[in-house]
MOPAC internal coordinates of N, CA, C and O (Angstrom, degrees):
PM7 1SCF
backbone

  N    0.0000 0     0.00 0     0.00 0    0    0    0
  C    1.5204 1     0.00 0     0.00 0    1    0    0
  C    1.5628 1   108.55 1     0.00 0    2    1    0
  O    1.2310 1   120.08 1   -58.73 1    3    2    1
  N    1.3475 1   117.46 1   121.27 1    3    2    1
  C    1.3772 1   120.61 1   177.06 1    5    3    2
  C    1.3922 1   117.35 1   -79.06 1    6    5    3
  O    1.2310 1   119.97 1   -25.86 1    7    6    5
  N    1.4079 1   117.66 1   154.14 1    7    6    5
  C    1.4122 1   122.64 1   172.15 1    9    7    6
  C    1.4933 1   113.57 1    87.57 1   10    9    7
  O    1.2310 1   118.27 1  -171.65 1   11   10    9
  N    1.3813 1   120.90 1     8.35 1   11   10    9
  C    1.3827 1   123.43 1  -177.87 1   13   11   10
  C    1.5440 1   108.47 1   -88.59 1   14   13   11
  O    1.2310 1   121.31 1   -55.27 1   15   14   13
  N    1.4532 1   115.10 1   124.73 1   15   14   13
  C    1.3847 1   114.71 1   176.17 1   17   15   14
  C    1.5278 1   115.52 1   -88.75 1   18   17   15
  O    1.2310 1   122.39 1   -51.75 1   19   18   17
  N    1.3914 1   113.02 1   128.25 1   19   18   17
  C    1.4655 1   119.42 1   178.92 1   21   19   18
  C    1.4709 1   106.61 1  -109.86 1   22   21   19
  O    1.2310 1   123.41 1   -52.09 1   23   22   21
  N    1.4302 1   111.07 1   127.91 1   23   22   21
  C    1.5246 1   117.25 1   175.15 1   25   23   22
  C    1.4465 1   115.02 1  -108.86 1   26   25   23
  O    1.2310 1   119.03 1   -44.77 1   27   26   25
  N    1.3901 1   119.45 1   135.23 1   27   26   25
  C    1.4061 1   122.33 1   172.74 1   29   27   26
  C    1.4806 1   111.57 1  -114.40 1   30   29   27
  O    1.2310 1   119.91 1   -56.25 1   31   30   29
  N    1.3108 1   117.77 1   123.75 1   31   30   29
  C    1.4545 1   122.08 1   176.56 1   33   31   30
  C    1.4657 1   114.33 1  -117.99 1   34   33   31
  O    1.2310 1   121.98 1   -43.39 1   35   34   33
  N    1.4045 1   113.82 1   136.61 1   35   34   33
  C    1.4703 1   115.96 1   173.97 1   37   35   34
  C    1.5785 1   104.11 1  -175.70 1   38   37   35
  O    1.2310 1   120.25 1   -22.23 1   39   38   37
  N    1.3412 1   117.13 1   157.77 1   39   38   37
  C    1.4067 1   126.24 1   178.84 1   41   39   38
  C    1.4921 1   111.54 1    53.25 1   42   41   39
  O    1.2310 1   120.40 1  -143.06 1   43   42   41
  N    1.3829 1   116.84 1    36.94 1   43   42   41
  C    1.3730 1   121.06 1   178.12 1   45   43   42
  C    1.6468 1   116.80 1    73.91 1   46   45   43
  O    1.2310 1   121.78 1  -170.32 1   47   46   45
  N    1.3032 1   114.19 1     9.68 1   47   46   45
  C    1.4423 1   118.40 1  -178.76 1   49   47   46
  C    1.5027 1   110.02 1  -125.20 1   50   49   47
  O    1.2310 1   118.53 1   -16.22 1   51   50   49
  N    1.2569 1   120.41 1   163.78 1   51   50   49
  C    1.4689 1   126.41 1   176.61 1   53   51   50
  C    1.5592 1   108.05 1  -136.16 1   54   53   51
  O    1.2310 1   123.08 1   -45.34 1   55   54   53
  N    1.3821 1   111.70 1   134.66 1   55   54   53
  C    1.4221 1   115.66 1   179.91 1   57   55   54
  C    1.7036 1   101.83 1  -128.72 1   58   57   55
  O    1.2310 1   121.17 1   -44.08 1   59   58   57
  N    1.2288 1   115.36 1   135.92 1   59   58   57
  C    1.3600 1   119.26 1   177.12 1   61   59   58
  C    1.5644 1   118.08 1  -121.25 1   62   61   59
  O    1.2310 1   119.60 1   -21.02 1   63   62   61
  N    1.3426 1   118.37 1   158.98 1   63   62   61
  C    1.4993 1   118.45 1   173.80 1   65   63   62
  C    1.4272 1   106.25 1  -149.92 1   66   65   63
  O    1.2310 1   120.80 1   -10.07 1   67   66   65
  N    1.3484 1   116.08 1   169.93 1   67   66   65
  C    1.4164 1   116.89 1  -179.95 1   69   67   66
  C    1.5252 1   111.48 1  -129.38 1   70   69   67
  O    1.2310 1   119.12 1   -31.75 1   71   70   69
  N    1.2462 1   119.29 1   148.25 1   71   70   69
  C    1.5031 1   121.28 1  -172.80 1   73   71   70
  C    1.5808 1   105.85 1   -78.79 1   74   73   71
  O    1.2310 1   123.85 1   -31.54 1   75   74   73
  N    1.3576 1   110.21 1   148.46 1   75   74   73
  C    1.4339 1   113.64 1   176.83 1   77   75   74
  C    1.4423 1   115.80 1   -82.43 1   78   77   75
  O    1.2310 1   116.20 1     7.82 1   79   78   77
  N    1.3717 1   124.83 1  -172.18 1   79   78   77
  C    1.4991 1   122.42 1  -175.83 1   81   79   78
  C    1.5060 1   116.48 1   -59.49 1   82   81   79
  O    1.2310 1   124.36 1   155.54 1   83   82   81
  N    1.5077 1   109.24 1   -24.46 1   83   82   81
  C    1.4979 1   114.82 1   179.57 1   85   83   82
  C    1.4345 1   113.25 1   -94.00 1   86   85   83
  O    1.2310 1   119.41 1   178.48 1   87   86   85
  N    1.3652 1   118.73 1    -1.52 1   87   86   85
  C    1.4682 1   121.02 1   179.58 1   89   87   86
  C    1.4799 1   114.34 1    95.95 1   90   89   87
  O    1.2310 1   120.17 1  -179.09 1   91   90   89
  N    1.3989 1   117.27 1     0.91 1   91   90   89
  C    1.4117 1   120.56 1   177.12 1   93   91   90
  C    1.4371 1   113.52 1   -83.24 1   94   93   91
  O    1.2310 1   120.17 1   -25.70 1   95   94   93
  N    1.4967 1   117.28 1   154.30 1   95   94   93
  C    1.5048 1   117.82 1   174.84 1   97   95   94
  C    1.4269 1   104.19 1  -151.68 1   98   97   95
  O    1.2310 1   120.58 1   -18.31 1   99   98   97
  N    1.2935 1   116.49 1   161.69 1   99   98   97
  C    1.5086 1   128.37 1   177.44 1  101   99   98
  C    1.5086 1   104.59 1  -144.41 1  102  101   99
  O    1.2310 1   120.28 1   -39.41 1  103  102  101
  N    1.3176 1   117.07 1   140.59 1  103  102  101
  C    1.4382 1   127.97 1   173.56 1  105  103  102
  C    1.5775 1   113.97 1  -147.50 1  106  105  103
  O    1.2310 1   122.43 1   -36.91 1  107  106  105
  N    1.2317 1   112.95 1   143.09 1  107  106  105
  C    1.4064 1   121.10 1  -179.67 1  109  107  106
  C    1.5363 1   108.47 1   -96.18 1  110  109  107
  O    1.2310 1   119.96 1   -60.16 1  111  110  109
  N    1.3803 1   117.69 1   119.84 1  111  110  109
  C    1.4008 1   121.50 1  -171.38 1  113  111  110
  C    1.6192 1   102.54 1  -130.60 1  114  113  111
  O    1.2310 1   122.22 1   -35.69 1  115  114  113
  N    1.3810 1   113.35 1   144.31 1  115  114  113
  C    1.4740 1   115.35 1   179.24 1  117  115  114
  C    1.4866 1   104.62 1   -87.05 1  118  117  115
  O    1.2310 1   122.60 1    -8.95 1  119  118  117
  N    1.3130 1   112.63 1   171.05 1  119  118  117
  C    1.4204 1   119.17 1  -176.14 1  121  119  118
  C    1.4863 1   114.04 1   -66.12 1  122  121  119
  O    1.2310 1   119.07 1   -62.16 1  123  122  121
  N    1.2755 1   119.39 1   117.84 1  123  122  121
  C    1.4554 1   126.59 1  -172.59 1  125  123  122
  C    1.5068 1   108.00 1   178.28 1  126  125  123
  O    1.2310 1   119.00 1    -3.98 1  127  126  125
  N    1.4597 1   119.51 1   176.02 1  127  126  125
  C    1.4327 1   121.02 1   163.93 1  129  127  126
  C    1.5378 1   105.42 1  -102.06 1  130  129  127
  O    1.2310 1   124.35 1   -47.64 1  131  130  129
  N    1.2976 1   109.26 1   132.36 1  131  130  129
  C    1.4737 1   121.72 1  -177.12 1  133  131  130
  C    1.5502 1   110.86 1  -110.60 1  134  133  131
  O    1.2310 1   119.43 1   -52.93 1  135  134  133
  N    1.2822 1   118.70 1   127.07 1  135  134  133
  C    1.5039 1   125.61 1   170.11 1  137  135  134
  C    1.5636 1   106.19 1   -76.47 1  138  137  135
  O    1.2310 1   119.31 1   -48.13 1  139  138  137
  N    1.3284 1   118.92 1   131.87 1  139  138  137
  C    1.4775 1   124.28 1  -177.77 1  141  139  138
  C    1.4864 1   108.19 1  -108.03 1  142  141  139
  O    1.2310 1   120.58 1   -46.55 1  143  142  141
  N    1.3711 1   116.50 1   133.45 1  143  142  141
  C    1.4528 1   123.96 1   175.20 1  145  143  142
  C    1.3862 1   111.39 1  -147.09 1  146  145  143
  O    1.2310 1   119.15 1   -20.84 1  147  146  145
  N    1.3184 1   119.22 1   159.16 1  147  146  145
  C    1.4922 1   124.79 1   172.39 1  149  147  146
  C    1.4928 1   113.46 1   -95.43 1  150  149  147
  O    1.2310 1   120.44 1   -37.03 1  151  150  149
  N    1.2026 1   116.77 1   142.97 1  151  150  149
  C    1.4957 1   115.95 1  -179.68 1  153  151  150
  C    1.5994 1   105.44 1  -106.65 1  154  153  151
  O    1.2310 1   124.46 1  -109.24 1  155  154  153
  N    1.2442 1   109.04 1    70.76 1  155  154  153
  C    1.5765 1   121.10 1   179.99 1  157  155  154
  C    1.5132 1   110.04 1  -169.93 1  158  157  155
  O    1.2310 1   119.72 1     3.21 1  159  158  157
  N    1.3161 1   118.14 1  -176.79 1  159  158  157
  C    1.3813 1   128.26 1   177.97 1  161  159  158
  C    1.4799 1   108.27 1   -74.58 1  162  161  159
  O    1.2310 1   117.46 1   163.41 1  163  162  161
  N    1.2872 1   122.43 1   -16.59 1  163  162  161
  C    1.4537 1   123.49 1   179.56 1  165  163  162
  C    1.5196 1   114.16 1   -68.99 1  166  165  163
  O    1.2310 1   121.35 1   -21.97 1  167  166  165
  N    1.4164 1   115.03 1   158.03 1  167  166  165
  C    1.4053 1   115.87 1   174.07 1  169  167  166
  C    1.5232 1   108.06 1  -133.56 1  170  169  167
  O    1.2310 1   124.14 1   -28.04 1  171  170  169
  N    1.3717 1   109.65 1   151.96 1  171  170  169
  C    1.4769 1   120.51 1   179.09 1  173  171  170
  C    1.5509 1   109.98 1   -69.32 1  174  173  171
  O    1.2310 1   120.26 1   -61.35 1  175  174  173
  N    1.2584 1   117.11 1   118.65 1  175  174  173
  C    1.5707 1   122.32 1   173.43 1  177  175  174
  C    1.5744 1   110.63 1   -85.01 1  178  177  175
  O    1.2310 1   122.42 1   138.46 1  179  178  177
  N    1.4158 1   112.98 1   -41.54 1  179  178  177
  C    1.3803 1   117.27 1  -171.50 1  181  179  178
  C    1.5900 1   110.22 1  -149.10 1  182  181  179
  O    1.2310 1   120.79 1   -45.46 1  183  182  181
  N    1.2429 1   116.09 1   134.54 1  183  182  181
  C    1.4354 1   121.44 1  -175.95 1  185  183  182
  C    1.5320 1   112.43 1   134.70 1  186  185  183
  O    1.2310 1   118.95 1   -14.83 1  187  186  185
  N    1.3507 1   119.62 1   165.17 1  187  186  185
  C    1.4528 1   116.87 1  -176.03 1  189  187  186
  C    1.5223 1   113.97 1   -79.43 1  190  189  187
  O    1.2310 1   122.14 1   -39.17 1  191  190  189
  N    1.3141 1   113.51 1   140.83 1  191  190  189
  C    1.4245 1   117.32 1  -176.78 1  193  191  190
  C    1.6197 1   108.94 1   -85.95 1  194  193  191
  O    1.2310 1   121.05 1   159.09 1  195  194  193
  N    1.3040 1   115.59 1   -20.91 1  195  194  193
  C    1.4535 1   119.45 1   168.95 1  197  195  194
  C    1.5531 1   108.00 1  -128.28 1  198  197  195
  O    1.2310 1   124.85 1   -39.12 1  199  198  197
  N    1.3304 1   108.30 1   140.88 1  199  198  197
  C    1.6082 1   118.61 1   178.66 1  201  199  198
  C    1.5337 1   106.26 1  -112.17 1  202  201  199
  O    1.2310 1   119.51 1   -52.93 1  203  202  201
  N    1.2235 1   118.55 1   127.07 1  203  202  201
  C    1.4685 1   117.05 1   175.25 1  205  203  202
  C    1.6152 1   107.06 1  -112.52 1  206  205  203
  O    1.2310 1   124.73 1   -61.70 1  207  206  205
  N    1.3890 1   108.53 1   118.30 1  207  206  205
  C    1.3605 1   119.56 1   178.45 1  209  207  206
  C    1.6151 1   113.85 1   -95.96 1  210  209  207
  O    1.2310 1   117.36 1   -51.86 1  211  210  209
  N    1.1783 1   122.64 1   128.14 1  211  210  209
  C    1.4352 1   127.43 1   169.39 1  213  211  210
  C    1.5483 1   116.28 1   -96.80 1  214  213  211
  O    1.2310 1   118.59 1   -32.21 1  215  214  213
  N    1.2838 1   120.30 1   147.79 1  215  214  213
  C    1.4556 1   121.47 1  -176.06 1  217  215  214
  C    1.5212 1   107.87 1   -57.63 1  218  217  215
  O    1.2310 1   122.51 1   -42.80 1  219  218  217
  N    1.4464 1   112.80 1   137.20 1  219  218  217
  C    1.3934 1   118.38 1  -179.86 1  221  219  218
  C    1.5057 1   121.42 1    71.06 1  222  221  219
  O    1.2310 1   120.42 1  -172.61 1  223  222  221
  N    1.2630 1   116.80 1     7.39 1  223  222  221
  C    1.4854 1   123.99 1   179.20 1  225  223  222
  C    1.4900 1   110.17 1  -111.00 1  226  225  223
  O    1.2310 1   122.70 1   -14.27 1  227  226  225
  N    1.3838 1   112.44 1   165.73 1  227  226  225
  C    1.4731 1   120.67 1   167.37 1  229  227  226
  C    1.4787 1   110.47 1  -121.00 1  230  229  227
  O    1.2310 1   120.02 1   -27.44 1  231  230  229
  N    1.2573 1   117.56 1   152.56 1  231  230  229
  C    1.3936 1   124.29 1   178.96 1  233  231  230
  C    1.5102 1   111.34 1  -127.57 1  234  233  231
  O    1.2310 1   120.35 1   -46.32 1  235  234  233
  N    1.4413 1   116.93 1   133.68 1  235  234  233
  C    1.3486 1   120.63 1   174.29 1  237  235  234
  C    1.6151 1   112.06 1  -104.23 1  238  237  235
  O    1.2310 1   120.27 1   -55.73 1  239  238  237
  N    1.2549 1   117.09 1   124.27 1  239  238  237
  C    1.4164 1   122.46 1  -169.77 1  241  239  238
  C    1.5113 1   104.75 1  -130.68 1  242  241  239
  O    1.2310 1   119.30 1   -73.88 1  243  242  241
  N    1.3775 1   118.93 1   106.12 1  243  242  241
  C    1.4092 1   121.88 1   178.62 1  245  243  242
  C    1.5939 1   114.96 1  -103.86 1  246  245  243
  O    1.2310 1   120.32 1   -40.79 1  247  246  245
  N    1.2580 1   116.99 1   139.21 1  247  246  245
  C    1.5364 1   119.67 1  -175.39 1  249  247  246
  C    1.3346 1   112.34 1  -125.49 1  250  249  247
  O    1.2310 1   119.97 1   -30.87 1  251  250  249
  N    1.3322 1   117.66 1   149.13 1  251  250  249
  C    1.4879 1   129.19 1   167.12 1  253  251  250
  C    1.5058 1   104.83 1  -113.92 1  254  253  251
  O    1.2310 1   121.10 1   -55.88 1  255  254  253
  N    1.3672 1   115.51 1   124.12 1  255  254  253
  C    1.4287 1   124.25 1  -177.75 1  257  255  254
  C    1.4850 1   110.71 1  -116.18 1  258  257  255
  O    1.2310 1   119.94 1   -22.51 1  259  258  257
  N    1.3802 1   117.71 1   157.49 1  259  258  257
  C    1.3669 1   122.06 1  -173.69 1  261  259  258
  C    1.6835 1   101.53 1  -133.86 1  262  261  259
  O    1.2310 1   122.91 1   -55.05 1  263  262  261
  N    1.3829 1   112.04 1   124.95 1  263  262  261
  C    1.4475 1   117.02 1   179.35 1  265  263  262
  C    1.5789 1   110.64 1   -85.61 1  266  265  263
  O    1.2310 1   119.91 1   166.13 1  267  266  265
  N    1.3047 1   117.77 1   -13.87 1  267  266  265
  C    1.4531 1   120.70 1  -178.15 1  269  267  266
  C    1.5457 1   113.13 1    74.56 1  270  269  267
  O    1.2310 1   120.16 1  -177.13 1  271  270  269
  N    1.3110 1   117.29 1     2.87 1  271  270  269
  C    1.4220 1   121.06 1   177.71 1  273  271  270
  C    1.5369 1   108.74 1   -89.84 1  274  273  271
  O    1.2310 1   119.91 1   -48.80 1  275  274  273
  N    1.3278 1   117.78 1   131.20 1  275  274  273
  C    1.4552 1   115.86 1  -179.06 1  277  275  274
  C    1.5466 1   105.38 1  -124.46 1  278  277  275
  O    1.2310 1   118.55 1   -34.65 1  279  278  277
  N    1.2797 1   120.36 1   145.35 1  279  278  277
  C    1.4260 1   125.81 1  -179.61 1  281  279  278
  C    1.5498 1   107.60 1   -94.32 1  282  281  279
  O    1.2310 1   121.16 1   -55.84 1  283  282  281
  N    1.2630 1   115.39 1   124.16 1  283  282  281
  C    1.4868 1   122.04 1   178.12 1  285  283  282
  C    1.4381 1   108.15 1   -53.53 1  286  285  283
  O    1.2310 1   116.97 1   -41.47 1  287  286  285
  N    1.3453 1   123.37 1   138.53 1  287  286  285
  C    1.4609 1   129.37 1   166.78 1  289  287  286
  C    1.5055 1   113.38 1   -93.42 1  290  289  287
  O    1.2310 1   122.48 1   -55.81 1  291  290  289
  N    1.4091 1   112.86 1   124.19 1  291  290  289
  C    1.4914 1   114.42 1  -179.87 1  293  291  290
  C    1.5032 1   108.82 1   -63.16 1  294  293  291
  O    1.2310 1   121.88 1   -35.37 1  295  294  293
  N    1.3351 1   114.01 1   144.63 1  295  294  293
  C    1.4536 1   119.88 1  -178.04 1  297  295  294
  C    1.5170 1   108.38 1   -88.72 1  298  297  295
  O    1.2310 1   119.27 1   -43.42 1  299  298  297
  N    1.2747 1   118.99 1   136.58 1  299  298  297
  C    1.4080 1   119.27 1   176.10 1  301  299  298
  C    1.5334 1   111.55 1   -72.91 1  302  301  299
  O    1.2310 1   118.04 1   -36.48 1  303  302  301
  N    1.3382 1   121.35 1   143.52 1  303  302  301
  C    1.3593 1   122.57 1   176.43 1  305  303  302
  C    1.4863 1   113.18 1   -61.72 1  306  305  303
  O    1.2310 1   118.82 1   -34.87 1  307  306  305
  N    1.2931 1   119.85 1   145.13 1  307  306  305
  C    1.5115 1   120.55 1  -179.55 1  309  307  306
  C    1.4847 1   111.77 1   -73.31 1  310  309  307
  O    1.2310 1   123.62 1   -40.19 1  311  310  309
  N    1.3192 1   110.66 1   139.81 1  311  310  309
  C    1.4677 1   117.78 1  -177.12 1  313  311  310
  C    1.5107 1   108.76 1   -97.01 1  314  313  311
  O    1.2310 1   120.01 1   173.79 1  315  314  313
  N    1.4066 1   117.60 1    -6.21 1  315  314  313
  C    1.4623 1   121.15 1   179.65 1  317  315  314
  C    1.4993 1   108.63 1   -99.03 1  318  317  315
  O    1.2310 1   121.22 1   -66.67 1  319  318  317
  N    1.3317 1   115.28 1   113.33 1  319  318  317
  C    1.5083 1   118.48 1   176.53 1  321  319  318
  C    1.4520 1   117.82 1   -76.91 1  322  321  319
  O    1.2310 1   122.00 1   176.55 1  323  322  321
  N    1.2508 1   113.78 1    -3.45 1  323  322  321
  C    1.4727 1   118.85 1   179.64 1  325  323  322
  C    1.4975 1   117.24 1   -96.11 1  326  325  323
  O    1.2310 1   116.73 1   -34.88 1  327  326  325
  N    1.3253 1   123.82 1   145.12 1  327  326  325
  C    1.5173 1   118.32 1  -179.00 1  329  327  326
  C    1.4587 1   107.68 1   -73.91 1  330  329  327
  O    1.2310 1   120.11 1   -14.29 1  331  330  329
  N    1.3479 1   117.40 1   165.71 1  331  330  329
  C    1.4757 1   118.25 1   175.62 1  333  331  330
  C    1.4290 1   113.09 1   -62.85 1  334  333  331
  O    1.2310 1   120.26 1   -14.67 1  335  334  333
  N    1.2779 1   117.10 1   165.33 1  335  334  333
  C    1.5639 1   126.67 1  -175.65 1  337  335  334
  C    1.6206 1   102.52 1   -64.39 1  338  337  335
  O    1.2310 1   120.86 1   -55.19 1  339  338  337
  N    1.3124 1   115.95 1   124.81 1  339  338  337
  C    1.4274 1   118.95 1   177.02 1  341  339  338
  C    1.4953 1   107.59 1    97.51 1  342  341  339
  O    1.2310 1   117.49 1   166.31 1  343  342  341
  N    1.2214 1   122.39 1   -13.69 1  343  342  341
  C    1.4805 1   121.89 1   176.28 1  345  343  342
  C    1.4738 1   114.70 1   -89.70 1  346  345  343
  O    1.2310 1   117.88 1    -5.41 1  347  346  345
  N    1.2818 1   121.64 1   174.59 1  347  346  345
  C    1.4042 1   121.85 1   179.86 1  349  347  346
  C    1.4641 1   112.33 1  -124.59 1  350  349  347
  O    1.2310 1   120.67 1   -36.36 1  351  350  349
  N    1.3602 1   116.32 1   143.64 1  351  350  349
  C    1.4797 1   121.13 1   177.36 1  353  351  350
  C    1.4697 1   109.01 1   -71.85 1  354  353  351
  O    1.2310 1   121.63 1   -19.03 1  355  354  353
  N    1.3121 1   114.48 1   160.97 1  355  354  353
  C    1.4828 1   120.92 1  -179.03 1  357  355  354
  C    1.5627 1   106.70 1   -66.03 1  358  357  355
  O    1.2310 1   119.97 1   -49.72 1  359  358  357
  N    1.2420 1   117.66 1   130.28 1  359  358  357
  C    1.5178 1   126.05 1   175.80 1  361  359  358
  C    1.5972 1   111.52 1    88.78 1  362  361  359
  O    1.2310 1   119.53 1   175.28 1  363  362  361
  N    1.3451 1   118.50 1    -4.72 1  363  362  361
  C    1.4047 1   118.05 1   177.56 1  365  363  362
  C    1.5379 1   111.91 1   -83.58 1  366  365  363
  O    1.2310 1   121.18 1   -29.34 1  367  366  365
  N    1.2544 1   115.34 1   150.66 1  367  366  365
  C    1.5540 1   119.71 1  -177.09 1  369  367  366
  C    1.3901 1   112.53 1  -111.90 1  370  369  367
  O    1.2310 1   120.10 1   180.00 1  371  370  369

């Protein structure tokens, strides 16, 4: 997902980056432990909440995020013209 801002905070500083159109990101962090958060209404479903970077190394951290937005599913029209058992048909007394 593109345009998601990912923030890394540690050692009293904060560094942010944004995902590209394909959902990829890259960020340069100094050696430290960094707490990871999203700067949006989305939440991290899968991926490390803390990234530890050692001097001279690189770290790959992949995330699955959830926006919480659900698309309604259209309901199929009923193929049963009869009311449920115990119900009444329109106009019946």
